[in-house]
Each structure stands twice: as structure tokens, then as C-alpha cells.
TISEZA-208956 format. One record per residue: x, y, z of N, C-alpha, C in turn. Coordinates in steps of 0.2 Angstrom, whole numbers, plus 5000, padded with zeros to 4 digits. Example, Ala and Ser with C-alpha at 12.3 -4.5 7.8 and 13.67 -1.06 7.14 Angstrom:
% residues 2
506649725039506249785039506649845039/506449895035506849955036506450005039/
This chain:
% residues 746
491050094966491650124965492150104971/492750084970493150064976493350114980/493350104987493550154992494150134995/494750174995495350154998495250145005/495550095008495450075015496050105019/495850145024496350175028496250155036/496750145039496850125046497050185050/496750215055496950265059497350235066/497950255067498250235073498350305077/497950315082497950385085497650365092/498050395097497850385104497450435107/497350495104496950545106496250535103/495750525107495050505104494750555100/494750625102494450675099494750685092/495450685092495750685085495650635080/495550575083495450515079494750515076/494250535080493550535078493450595073/493850655074493750705069494150685062/494650655063495050625057494650575053/494250535057493850485053493250525049/492950575052492450605049492750645042/493250675043493650705037493750655031/493950595033494150545028493550515025/493050505029492350485026492050535022/492150595023491850645019492250655012/492850625012493250625006493150555003/492650515005492550455002493050405003/493350405008493850345010493450295015/493650235015493450185020493850185026/493650205031494050205038493950135041/494350085040494250015042494350015050/494650055053494750055060495150105063/495050115070495450165074495750125080/496350125080496750095086497150145089/497350125096497750175100498450155101/498650095099499250075101499650035095/500250025095500649995090500449915090/500349885096500249815096499549805093/499049845094498349835091498349845084/498849895081498849905074499149845071/499649815073499949755070499349695070/499049685075498549635076497949655071/497749715071497249735066497349715059/498049735057498249725050498249655048/498449615053498449545051497749515049/497249545051496549515050496249565044/496449625043496149665039496649715036/496949695030497449735028497249805024/497449865026497149925023497649945017/497449995014497850015008498350075011/498150105017498650155019498550165027/499050185030498950195038499150265039/498750295043498950365046499150345053/499850365054500150335061500350395065/500150405071500350445076501050425079/501550465079502250445082502150425089/501850465093501850455100501150415101/501250345104500750305105500750275112/500250245114500250205120500550135119/500750105124501050045124501750035123/502049975122502749965121503049995115/502649995109502850015103502650085101/503150135099502950195097502750195089/502550245086502250245079502850225074/503450245076504050235071504150155071/504250125077504350055078503750015075/503150035076502550005073502650005065/502750065062502850075055503350025052/503950025056504449985053504249905053/503849885058503649815058503149805053/502649855052502149845047502449845040/502949885039503349885032503649815031/503949785036504249725035503749665034/503249665037502749615037502249615032/502049685030501449685025501649735019/502149775020502249825015501649875013/501449905018500949955018501150025018/500950075014501150145015500950175021/501350215024501250245031501350325030/500850365032500950435033500950445041/501450485043501550505050501050565051/500650555057500150605059500350625066/500650685067500950695073501050775074/501050795081501250865082501950865086/502250805087502850795091503350765087/503950805086504450775082505150815083/505650785086506250825086506750795081/507350815080507750795075507950725076/508050695082508150625083507550585080/506950605082506350565080506250565072/506450625069506350625062506850585058/507450575061508050535059507750465059/507450445065507150375065506650365060/506250415059505650405055505850395048/506350435046506550425039506750355037/507050315042507250245040506650205038/506050225040505550185039505250205032/505550255028505250275022504550285022/504350335026503650355026503450385019/502850385018502550415012502350495013/502450515019502350585020502250605028/502150665029502050685036501450735036/500950735041500450775041500450805048/500550875049500650905055499950915059/499850905065499250915069499350985072/498851025072498151015069498251015061/497950965058498050965051497551005047/497751025041497351055036497050995031/496351005030496050945027496350945019/496450995016496750995009497450965009/497850985014498550955015498450875016/498050855021497950785022497750745016/497250775012496950735006497550735001/497950785000498450784995498950734997/499150735003499650685006499450615005/498850595006498550525005498550504998/498250554994498250534987498950524983/499350564985500050554983500350494985/500250474992500550414994500250354991/499650354990499250294987499550284979/499550344976499850344969500550314968/500950344973501650324972501750254974/501450234979501450164981501250114976/500750124973500450084967500950084961/501250144959501650154954502350124955/502550124961503250094963503150024962/502649994965502549924965502449894958/502049924953502049904946502749914943/503049964944503749974941504249924943/504249904949504649844951504449784948/503849764948503649704945503849704937/503649754934503849754927504549754925/504949794929505649794929505949724929/505749684934505949614935505849574929/505249574926505149534920505549554914/505649624914506149644908506849624909/507049624915507749594916507849524915/507249484916507249414915507349404907/506949444903506949434896507649454893/507949514896508549534894509149484895/509149454901509649404902509549334900/508949324897508749254894509249234888/509549174889509949154883509549134877/508849124878508449104872508249164867/508349224870508149284865508649324865/508849354858509349404857508949464856/509249524859509049584859509549634857/509449674852509949724850509649784848/509949844849509649914848510149954844/509949984838510450024834510050094833/510450144831510150204830509950204822/509750264820509450264813510050254808/510650264810511150254805511450184805/511150144810511350074810511950064815/512150114819512650104825512350074831/512650024833512349984839512350034845/511850024849511750064855511850014861/511449954860511449904866511349844863/511549784867511449714865511449674871/510949624872510949584877511449524877/511649494882512149444882512049394877/511449364875511349314870511549344863/511349414862511549444855512349444855/512649464861513349474861513749404859/513449354862513749284861513749264854/513149284850513049264843513549304839/513649374841514049414837514749404838/514949374844515649364846515949424848/515649474851515949534853515749544861/516149594864516049604871515549664871/515349674878514849734879515249804878/515949804879516249864878516349884871/516249844866516349854859515749874856/515149874859514549894856514549954852/514750014855514750074852515150084846/515550044845516050044839515850004833/515249974833515049924828514349944825/514349944818513749954814513449894812/512749884810512449824808512749804802/513049844798513249824791513849774792/514149774798514749734799514549664801/513849644802513749574803513049554800/512649594797512049574793512249574786/511949524783512049514775511849584772/512349604768512249674764511549674760/511349614757510749614753510149624757/510249614764509649624768509649694772/510149734771510149794774509549844772/509449844765508849884763508249864765/508149794767507549774770507449804777/507949804780507949824787507749904787/508049944783507950014783507250024780/506949984775506249994773505749974779/505949924783505549914788505449964793/506050004794506050054799505650114797/505650124790505250174787504450164788/504350094787503650074788503350084795/503850074799503650074807503550144809/503850194805503750264807503050284806/502750254801502050274799501550234803/501750164804501250124808501350134816/501950144818502150144825501950074828/502050024825501849954827502449914827/502449854830502949804829502849764822/503349754819503349714812503149644813/503049614807502949544807503649514808/503749444809504349414810504749414803/505349434803505849434797506449384799/506749354794507349314795507949354792/508449354796509049384795509649334795/510149344791510749304791511349354794/511649324799512149364803512749324803/513349364802513949334802514349364807/514549314812514949344818515649364816/515949394821516649414820517149354818/516949304821517449244820517249204813/516749234810516549204803515949154803/515749134809515149094810514549124808/514149084804513549114801512949094805/512449134807511849124811511249144807/510749104807510049134805509649144811/509349204811508949224816508249254814/507749244818507049274816506949324822/506749384819506649444824506049484822/505849514827505349574826505649634827/505449684824505749754825505149804827/505449854832505049904834505449964835/505150024835505550084836505550104843/506050144845506150174852506050244851/505650274855505450344854505750394860/505950454858506250504862505850564861/505550594865505150654864504750654858/504350594858503850574852504150564846/504850564845505150554839505550484839/505550444834505950384834506750404833/507150374838507850384838508250314837/507850264838508250194838507750144836/508050084833507650024832507849964836/507349934839507449874843507249814840/507749764840507549694837507549644843/507049604843507049544848506849484844/507249424845507149364841507549304844/507549254839507949194842508349164836/508849134838509349094834508949034831/508849034824508548974821509048934817/509648944818510148914814510148834814/510048814820509948734820509348714816/508748754817508148734814508248734806/508548784804508748794797509048734794/509648714798510048654796509548594796/509148584801508648524801508248524795/507948584793507448584788507848574781/508448594781508848574775508948504774/509048464780509148394779508548354778/507948384780507348354779507148334772/507348384767507148374760507548314757/508148294760508548244757508148174756/507748154761507448094760506848094765/506248064763505648064767505748024773/506147974773506247934779506647974784/507148004782507548044786507148104789/506748134784506248184785505848174791/505548114791505048094796505448084803/506048054802506448044809506548114812/506848164808506948224810506348264813/505748254810505148284812505048254819/505048194820504848164826505248184832/505948194830506448214835506448284837/506148324832506148394833505748424839/506048474843505748494849505148544846/505148564840504648614837504148574834/503448594836502948564833502948574825/502948514821502948524814502348484811/502148504805501548474802501648474794/501348434791501248434783500548444781/500348494777499648504776499548504768/499048474766498748474759498048494759/497948554756497348584757497148604764/496648574767496448584774496548524778/496848474775496948414778497648404780/497748384787498448364789498648294787/499248294784499548234782500048204787/500348244791500848224795500848274801/500948254807501048294813501548254817/502048294820502548254825502348254832/502748224836502548214843502448284847/502948334845502848394848502248434846/501948424840501348454838500748424842/500748354843500248314847500248344854/500848354857500848384864500648454864/500748494859500548564859499748564859/499448534855498748544853498348484857/498548434859498248384863497848334858/497948334852497648284847498148234845/497948174844498448124842498548124834/499048094831499148084824498548044821/498248004825497647964823497048004822/496948054827496448104827496448144821/497048164819497048214813497048174806/497148114806497148074800496448064798/495948074802495348064800495048114794/494748094790494448134784494048194787/493748174793493248224796493648284800/494248274801494648324804494848384800/494648444802494748504798495348544802/495848564798496348594802496148664805/495548694803495348754806495048734814/495048674815494848654822495348684827/496048694825496548714829496648784829/496248824825496248894824495748934829/496048974833495549014838495149064833/494549084836494049124832494449184830/494849224834495149284832495649274826/495849214824496349204819496049174813/495349154813495049124808495049164801/494949224802494849264796495549264792/496049274795496749284792496949214789/496749164792496949094790496549074784/495949094784495449084778495749124772/496049184773496349224767496949184764/497349154769497949124766497749064762/497149024764496948964760496648994753/496349054753496049074747496649094742/497149124745497749144741498149084738/498249034742498548974740498048934734/497448934735496948904730497048944724/497049014724497049054718497749064715/498249024718498949024715499249094715/499149124721499549194722500249184721/500649234719501349234719501649224726/502149184727502349174734502449234738/502749284735502849354739502149374742/501649354739500949384742500749344748/501049284749500849244755501449234759/501449284765502049274769502249204772/502849194772503049124774503049124782/503049184785503049184792502449224795/502149204800501549244802501449224809/500949254812500749244819500049224819/499849184824499149164824498949144832/498349134833498149114840497849044839/498148994842497848924841497448904847/497048854846496648824852496748754852/496948724858497048654859496448614860/496448554861495848514861495448524868/495848544873495448564879495248634880/495348674874495148744874495648794876/496248774877496748824879496948864873/497048934874497248974868498048974869/498348974863499048974862499249024857/499749074859500049114854500549084850/500549084844500949044839501349084834/501949064833502349094827502349034822/502249054816502148994811502649014805/503048964804503548964798503348914793/503148934787502848884782503348884775/503348834772503648824765503348774761/503348784755503048734750503548674749/503248614749503748554748503348504744/503648454742503348394738503248344743/502648314744502548264748502248204744/502648154744502448094740502148114733/502548154730502448174723501948234722/501648254728501148304727501348374731/501148424728501248494732500948494739/501348514744501048524751501348574754/501148594760501448644764501748614771/502348634772502648614778502648674783/502448664789502348714794502748694801/503048744804503348734810503048794815/502748764820502448804826503048824831/502948884834503348894840502848934845/502748904851502348934856502648994859/502349054857502649114859502249154864/501849114867501349144873501749184878/502349154880502749184885503049244883/503349234876503649294873503149354872/502549334870502049394869501949424876/501849384881501749414888502349454890/502949434888503549474890503549534887/503449534880503449594876502949644879/502349624881501849664884502149694890/502449654894502749684900503249734899/503649724893504149774891503849834890/503249834886502949894884502649924890/502449884895502149914901502749944905/503349914905503849944909504050014906/504050014899504250074896503850134897/503150114897502650164899502750184907/502850134911502950144918503450194919/504050184916504650224917504450294914/504150294908504050364905503550404909/503050364912502550404916502650404923/503150384926503350374933503350444936/503050444942503050514946503750524949/504250484948504850494951505350504945/505850544946506350554941506850494940/506950474934507350414933507950434929/508550414931509150424928509550354927/509750344921510250284920510850314917/511450284920512050304918512550244917/513050254913513550204912513950194918/514450154918514850144924515350204925/515450244920515850304921515450364924/514750354924514350404927514050454922/514150434916513850474911513150454910/512650504909511950494909511850474902/511450414901511250384895510450394894/510050404899509350404899509050444905/508550484903508150514909507450514906/507050514911506250504909505950574909/505350584907505050654907505050684913/504950644919504850674925505450714927/506050684925506750724927506750784923/506550794917506450854913506050904917/505450874919504950924922505250944929/505550904932505750924939506350974939/506850954934507550994934507551054930/507151044924507151104919507651084914/508051024914508551004909508150964904/508250974898507950934893508350864892/508050814889508350754888509050764884/509050804879509650814875510150854879/509950894884510450934888510750884893/510350834896510550794901511050734899/510850704893511250644890511950664888/512350624891513050634890513450674895/512950704900513250744906513250694912/513550724917513550684923512950714928/512750664932512250694937512450744941/513050764941513350814945513150884942/512750884937512450954934511950974939/511650934944511150944949511450964955/512150954956512450954963512551024965/512451024972512551084976513251084980/513551024979514151014983514051014990/513450984992513350984999513550915003/513850874998514050805001514850805002/515050785008515750785009516050725005/516750715005517050665001516950595004/516850595011516750535014516050505012/515550545011514950525009514950495002/515250534998515350524991515650454990/516150444993516550374993516150324995/515750335000515250285003514750264998/514450314994513950294989514350254983/514950274981515250244976515450174977/515650164983515850094985515250044986/514750074989514150034990513850004983/513750054978513450034972513849994968/514550004968515049974964515049894967/514949884973514949814976514349784975/513849814971513249774970512649794975/512749834979512249854984511849914982/511249914985510849974983510950034989/510950094986511050154991510450194991/510250214997509750264998509950325002/509750375000509850435004509550505001/509750555003509450625001509950674999/509750704994510250754991509850824991/510250874992510050944991510250964984/509850964979510050974972509851044969/510051064963509951124960509651114953/509051154952508751144945509151194940/508951184934509351224929509251304930/508751324933508651394934508951414941/509351374944509651384951509251374957/508651354956508151344962508451274965/508451284972508651224976508051174978/508151114978507651064980507951004983/507550974987507750914990507450854986/507950794986507650734982507950674987/507450624987507650564990507850514984/508350484985508650444979508750374981/508650324976508850254977509250244971/509950224972510350214967510550134967/510450104961510550034961510950014955/511349964956511849944950511449894946/511549894939511249844935511849804932/511749734934512249684932512149654925/512649634922512649594916512649524918/512649474913512649404915513249384918/513849414918514449394922514449424929/513849454931513849484938514249544939/514449574933514749644934514349694932/514449754936514049814935514149844928/513549854924513649884918513349954917/512849964922512450034922512250044929/512050104930511750124937511050154936/510650134940509950164939509750204946/509550264945509450314950508650334950/508250314955507550334955507550394961/507350454959507350514963506650544964/506450554970505850594971505950654975/505550704972505650774975505250774982/505650784987505450784994505450854997/505450904993505550974996504950985001/504350974999503750985003503850945009/504050885009504150845015504650875020/505250895017505750935021505450995024/504951025021504651085024504251065029/503851005028503450985033503850965040/504450935038504850915044505050975048/505251025045505351095048504751115052/504151115049503551135053503451085059/503651025058503550975064503950995070/504551015068505051035074504751105077/504451145073504151205076503551185080/503151145077502551125080502651085087/503251045087503451015093503551065098/503951115097504151165101503551205104/503051215099502451255101502051205106/502051135104501651095108501851085115/502551085116502851085122502651145127/502651205123502451265127501651255129/501251235124500551225125500451175131/500851125131500751075136500851105143/501451145143501551175149500951225152/500751255146500151305148499551265150/499451205147498851165149498951145157/499551125159499651105166499551165170/499851225169499751285173498951305173/498651295167497951315167497551265172/497651205171497251155176497351175183/497951185185498151205192497751265194/497851315189497551375191496751375191/496451335186495751325186495551295193/495851245195495751205201495651255207/496151295207496151345213495651395213/495651435207495251495206494551475206/494351415204493551405204493351365210/493751325212493551285218493551325224/494051365225494051405231493451455232/493251495227492651535228492051495229/491951435226491351395227491351365234/491951345236491951325243491751375248/491951435247491751495251491051505251/490751505245490051515244489651465248/489851395247489551345251489551355259/490151375261490251385268489851445271/489851505267489451555270488751545269/488551505264487851485263487551445269/488051405271487851365277487751405283/488151465284488151505290487451545289/487351575283486751615282486051565283/486151505281485551465282485351455289/485951445294485751435301485451495304/485651555301485451625304484751645301/484651625295484051655292483551605290/483651545290483151495286482451505289/482451515296481751515299481451585298/481851635295481551695295481351715288/481451675283481351695276480551695275/480351745270479651745269479451685265/478751675265478451615261478651615254/478851555251479051545244479851545243/480151575249480951575248481251525253/480851475255481151425260481651385257/481651365250482051325247482751355244/482751425245483351465242483951435244/484151415250484751395252484851325249/484351285249484451215246484651225238/484351265235484451285228485251305227/485451355231486151375231486551315232/486451275237486851225239486951175233/486351155231486351095225486651125219/486551185217486851215211487551225212/487851245218488551245219488851175218/488551125222488851055221488851035214/488351055210488251035203488851065199/488951125200489551165197490251135199/490251115205490951085207491051025204/490450985204490550915200490750925193/490350975190490550985182491251005181/491551045186492251065185492651005186/492450965191492950905193492950865187/492350855184492350805178492750835172/492750895171493150935165493850925167/494050945173494750945175495050875175/494650825177494950755177495050725170/494550745165494550725158495150755155/495250815157495850855154496550825156/496550805162497150775165497350715161/496850675160496950605157497150615150/496850665146496950675139497650705138/497850745143498550785142499050745145/498950685148499450635151499650665158/499250705161499450735168499150695174/498850645172498450605178498950555181/499050555187499550515191499150455194/499450395193499150335195499550305201/499150275206499450235211499150165212/499450115209499150055209499250015215/498749985218498849945224498349885225/498449835229498049775230497449805233/496849785230496149815232495649755233/495349755239494749715240494149755238/493849725233493349765230492749785235/492649735239492049745244492249785249/492749775253492949815259493249875258/493749885252494049945251493649995247/493149975243492850015238492050015239/491749955237491049965236490649975243/490849945249490449965255490450035256/490950075255490950145257490550185251/490650165245490250195240489450185241/489250125242488550105243488250145249/488650145254488450185260488350255259/488750285254488750355253488050365249/487850325245487250335241486550305244/486650275250486050235253485550285255/485650335258485150385260484850415254/485250435249484950465243484450415239/484550355239484150305236483450295240/483550295247483050295252482550355251/482850415250482450475249481950465242/482250425237481850415231481350355231/481350315237481050255238481250205233/481950205232482250155228482650105232/482650045231483049995235483749985232/484250005236484949995234485249935238/485449885234485649825237486349805235/486749765239487449745237487449675239/487749635234487849555235488449535232/488849495236489549475234489449395233/489449375227489349305226490049275223/490649315224491249295221491649265226/492049215224492549175228493249215228/493349255223493949295222493749365220/493949415224493749485222494349525224/494949505224495549545226495849555219/495949625217496249645211496749705212/497049725207497549775208497249835204/497149895208496849955205497150015207/497050075203497150135206496450155209/496550155216495850155220495450225218/495750275218495350335216494950335210/495350315204494950315198494450265198/494550205201494050145200493450165205/493650195210493050215215492650265211/492950315207492550355203492050325198/492350265195491950225191491250205194/491350175200490750155204490350215206/490650265208490250325210489750355204/490150355199489750385193489150335191/489350265190488850225188488250215193/488350215200487850205205487450275205/487850335204487450395204486950395198/487250375192486750375186486150335187/486350275190485750225191485250245195/485450285201484950315205484550375202/484950415198484650475195484150455190/484250395186483850385180483350325182/483250315189482750265191482250295195/481650285194481050315197480750265202/480750205200480450155204480850085203/480750045208481149985208481749985212/482349965209482949955213483549965209/484149975213484749975210485149925214/485449875210485849815213486549815211/486949805216487749805214487949725216/488249695212488349625213489049605210/489449575215490149545213490049475212/490349445206490349375205490949365200/491149295200491649275195491449235189/491749255183491549215177492149215173/492249155170492849135166493449165168/493649155174494249175178494349255178/493749285178493749355179493349375185/493549435188493149465193492649515190/491949505191491449555188491049585193/490949655191490449695196489949715191/489249705193488649725189488349785193/488149835190487749895193487149895188/486549865191485949855187485449905190/485049925186484449965188483849955184/483249975187482649965183482350035181/482850075178482650145176482450145169/482550205166482250225160482650185154/483250155155483550125150483850165144/484250135140484550165134484350135128/484250175123484050155116484650125113/484450075108485050035105485450085100/485050135098485450185093485950225097/485850235103486250285107486850245110/486750175111487250135114487950145111/488050155105488650165101489050225103/488650275105488850345107488950355114/488750305118488750305126489350335129/489950325127490550345130490850405127/490550435122490750495119490750555123/491250595124491250655128490650705126/490350735130489850785129489250755125/489050695126488450665122487950645127/487350655126486750635130486250615126/485850555127485350535123484750585123/484650615129484150665130484450735130/484450765124484850825123484450885122/484650945122484251005120484051045127/483651095126483451135132482851095135/482551045132481951015136482150955139/482850935140483050875143482850875150/482750815153482450805159482950795165/483550775163484150765168484650815167/485050835173485550875172486250845170/486750875169487350845167487650875160/488250865159488550885152488850825148/488650765150488850705146489650695147/489950705153490650685153490750625158/490250605162490250555167490450495164/490150465159490250405156490950405152/491050465149491750465145492250455150/492250485156492750475161492750405164/492150375165492150305167492550265162/492450275156492850235150493550245151/493750305152494450325153494750285159/494350295165494650265171494650185170/494150155167494250085166494850065162/495050105157495550085153496250095157/496250155161496850165166496950105170/496450075172496450015177496549945173/496649955166496749895162496149845163/495549875164494949835165494549835159/493949815159493449815153492749835155/492349865151491649885153491249865148/490649835150490149815145489449845147/488949855143488349875145487749845141/487249825144486649795141486049835144/485649855139485049895141484449885137/483849895139483249895136482849955137/482649995132482350055134481650045138/481650085143481050075148481050025153/481549985153481649925157482249925162/482749965160483349965164483949955160/484549955164485149955162485649915166/486149875163486649845167487349865165/487749895169488449905167488849845171/489349815167489749765170490549785169/490849795175491549805175491949745176/492449725172492749665172493549675173/493749635179494449645181494849575180/495449585179495849525180496049515187/495949455190496049445197496849445198/496949455205497649465207498049395206/498549395202498949335201499249315208/499149245209499349225216500049185215/
């Protein structure tokens, strides 16, 4: 089963990890987590997701809105904003990128799931609708196919440019013309009988031939197929699609005059033509050879059976036709026009329209046939059917109006959303939904934009039939005729009431977040003072008491002061770790970057600090500088804490052997290794090594103290200094951490 791929763009680690777990539980494939807009764009270039959850506030030069705009232009991927920060200005910028939703942090799992599913569905539906609409427009504007639609009384509703050209009428005259004005009266009963048959079958008819008389008196012969157009499951109009065969009819009439002229015309015809006696082909023209890939010499062989060009799915119907010819059925029982699937010499399937007639060939009865390749038309008709279904089943309300603004069509979603039935809406203006919240300047801008052939996008506060107000995002596009003039307007509208509500919630959330951020800052300052001060007092007075009473304590209590001192130091360090991590995550950590000599400014002092501790454990602590270039730019406090934590851990987790600190150059980088011969780290735990509050040895029986924040802080400090950290370890043999810096540019 396919899992939709989702990319998370979030710079808060805890939120991103939590979000990933929620999505995976919902059976989504989280393809990645990135923390900046630049990383998001690079990631999508190599691994395109189905949807992106985008935080508005991001690290780096690009914020979430700028990143979403670039991703939309480059890759057209749906984006849902995931944020707790949003003011009115930010929301206005965000709307321009046409997001598929907002999710407010802290998010509700149900709301997140609903937003994702709706975004994926709408994105897929909109994409299919645009593709099918483009194909339908191509067919409608094609000069090769005529299309006209009339109601059940024969009154014209619509006609494409090709049909208007044949009838010699303009688009504005359509509604005043009945089919009895241009179709041979003897054929009108045939048409209405076909419509009655279609009501039962609800299928497209076989090809029929009609004689049409244009207003200027010109006669045309057309071959068409008929189908019904439904409204509320009831037929309300008939649609005819076909081609002008006047020239072909004239050509066929000339063919019967002489065999020589007949052959000449066949060879020059662009339509594939053949003459058949029984199941043997007597004559094929060049167009027939080109269509099927056989030569006239191939088919003249007595071993060539005409069924060789019939695809398996059409064999049964063609065999029936041969049986009827052989049994001398009445001509009416053997349709002169039918469709079949042919197969070429190279195995290519061809959808064909066949027109046949009985002729005399060299004094013997024969059948003359004309093929037309309708593969493209069949595909187009299928696309029209899909377009019709897409419009009908669209999750957006669709309205089509004429140039005067009168509604001519609405889809079921419009009825569902507004409460107006199709019958109530048709003939009215879209103004039935208006709340008059638009000023005249805005209305004029909309009118002028779409009248000039441009697309307009915006939002409306509309009113349902029952008076309920709701917000809609609308796209209004002009529909052009072949002369490039606007003939209709198409409006696609989506109910965004929930999104508007979410935007309001975002503003409230932003205000609450600002208050929360202030409280965090005050809390950190208060924690620093209220906890450190009493602990320092405890340590100070413990030192005084130790000097006074250490030699007077009874046996068994000699280590009391040492326990108090070490426990207090452990508590101070734990508080320091928590406060430092909180400062970084809330953005309250201040940096001071300066040129740093890694040996003289940092490592010599740090190693000296730990030398006596290593000596107490009988561990060798060594320092080696093999680098030619070890001058870098750092925030000295944070990078010193990286080395303090790593050397501290190396000594803590090493019982025998050594801890070695080495500076060296590799691939134009400055590298520092902190290696030990300690207990090592399992390969399973390496992926979780830098997660906050995680330890490989956990639970009440663990052998080493700590709360699992040291390496999480190390990772954050390394990122602050724009450096990199790598780790290699073997369980039971030791661990090597490598810090990689860019050297100072000279």
C-alpha cells in the first residue's frame, strides 16, 4: 500500500520528533526533517515529497513563507503551515503562497490528520481537473470536430466554433435556433428516437449520418455520435460530436463513375480505403497501407485473410457481419457504419470508424470500406467524460456564467455548500451569495481583470441560502472563444471558513506565545538565581563546617562532607545543563564570536582542568597538536563546553587506558579528536546519542550519573559554532568524537 511522503521543515527538535512519531502512527512516510528553508529546497531537489509541513519561523536566510513560495514555483508541492507565530502581516504574506492549510502548535492529532488528508485530496483533484479541462478545451476549439448541444425540444444550448462555421451562425444567435432549422426534416424523427433509446441505455450511440443545411443554403453531410447530458440524474440535453464528411461524400459519388477515376481517387484520398470480396481484399490505397503497415502486394496474396487486421476484441462482431452478408440479410440489418479495433502489422492497436457500402467491382458484388483512425478522438471523448466526472465530483464549488454574469451551470458541491439547488441558481447572478462586503473599487478590479483575459484570485465572505455566513477562496477565469473573446466565466470556489478560524487562532496563539516567551525568559533568570544562590551557600558553609569538624566526626561519617560537596556540584551541573539547553531552544542564548587559537585559548586550559582527575583514576590524559593551521572563529564559551563535556565523559566512562586529545588538518578542515579506551557505545544507540534525556544505560540500575543532556548540548553548541561532529565507537573498546571546524579565512 502506498504511503504518502511528507517532509517536515521545523527548527524545534522536540516538536519535529514528536510530529514524526504522530505521522508514522498515521501510516505516513516521513522522508526527512530539515530545520531551514535552504535545506528544504535542497532536500526536495533529490527526494520530492507529496506534501510539506512548513514552520513559518525558520533558521537561515529564508523563512517558511519564502521557502514555500520557492517550492511552489519550482516543484508545485502542497504546503501546510505548522506554526505558533503569526501576525496579520505574516498571514497576508502566507496567503500569497496559496497554502493548503494551517495547523496551530501545539497541534491536535485529529486536526493535523484532517488537514493533511484534505490537502492531499484537493491537490490531486485540482491537478486532474486542470489536465482534463485542457484536453476538453483542445477538442472544443478543434476545427476538425463539430460539437453542438440542444435541449429535449431541439433548442440549441451551445455549439463550438467548427459547428458555428458549418451552420453559418454566430455564437450570440445560438439560443434562438432550433435543430429543425438546419437538419433535414426526414431525419428529425431519427434523432428523437435515438434520444429515447439513450434514455434507456445511457450510452453513446453508434455513428449516424446527418444532412445539414446552413443558413446560406450550403448543404453539409456530417457523421456524429450522440450522448445525453444529465442534471440531477435526469437527462436535460443531447450532445452531438462529429465531423464534416461532405467532401468524402462527394469523392465517393465520383468513384462510381468509372473504375479508372475510382482508383485514382482512392489512391489520392487521405482516408484509408479498401474493396473487399468475401474475406479477400481486392484493393487497398496508399493511406490503408500506411495505416496498417501491409503493402498492396501483401494483401493480394490468396493466403492473406482480412481478419489479420482485426484485433481480438473485435473479432466476434466482424464475424457476425460476415455471417449476415453470407446469409443475404436485409441491408438495414447490417449497419453501414460501425466501430472496431484494428491491429497493424507491428501489433499496434488502432481505434477505427468504418463506413461501408455495396458496390459492383468488375461485374461482381463487393464491399467498399473507408477507415478513419479515431484513436485520438476516443481518447479525447474519454477525457471529456473524465472532465465531466471531475467537475461533478470536485470538492470545490464550480460556477459557470455567461458574459452578462448569469449563472448557466453549478456543480453538486455548490448546492451542498450554499443550500441553493441547481434550478434555483441557474439564471441568477452569483450575487445571491453576496454579503456586500466588497467595495466598488474591488468589484471594478475583478471585472476589469477577468474581462481582459486575466485570472483573478481572492476571498469572499458569502452567505448561504439559510443566511449562514462562510468564507470562500475563489479563482475566476475567463473562457475564450476561437476569436480570443471572452464567452463565459469560470469560478472555482473553496470553503475556507475553517482556515479563517485557524488564522484567528494563530493570532491568539501568537499573542499567547509572546507572553509564554516572556515568562520563559523570566523563569530562566529566576531559576538561575533562586537555585544557584542557595546551592553556593550550601557549598560555602559546608567548607566551613568541614574545616571545623572533619577530624571530629565519628567513624563511618568521614566522607559526609565529600558526599555533600559532590552531590551539590552534581546538582549545579544538572541545573546548568537544563538552563543552557532551554536558552538555546528559546533563542535566548547570546553568542560572541572571535578568532580562537584552539590550543592556547581553549584546549590547554581544559586539559589542565581534568589532568588531576584523570591521574586519580590512573588514566593517561594526553594532548597532541599535529595541525599546521588551528586558528578558527568560535563562540569561546560554547565551544569550550563542547570539549569540557566530551573530555569529562571520556574520563568518566574509561576505567583503564588513556584519553587522548589530538588536533590535526584534513581536507582543508581543522579537526579535534577526543579518543578514549572506555566502555564504548553500541551501534544501536549511536542514532539516539544526541537526543535530549537519553542514555544507553537507563533505569534505576544504571552505573553512571547524569540526565542525558550533556551530548544534546554538545550537538547544539557545535551547530551554534557552524562546526560538525562525528562519532565512531566499538562496544567495549572505546569511542572517538571528532569536532570539525572551517579554518579562519586568510
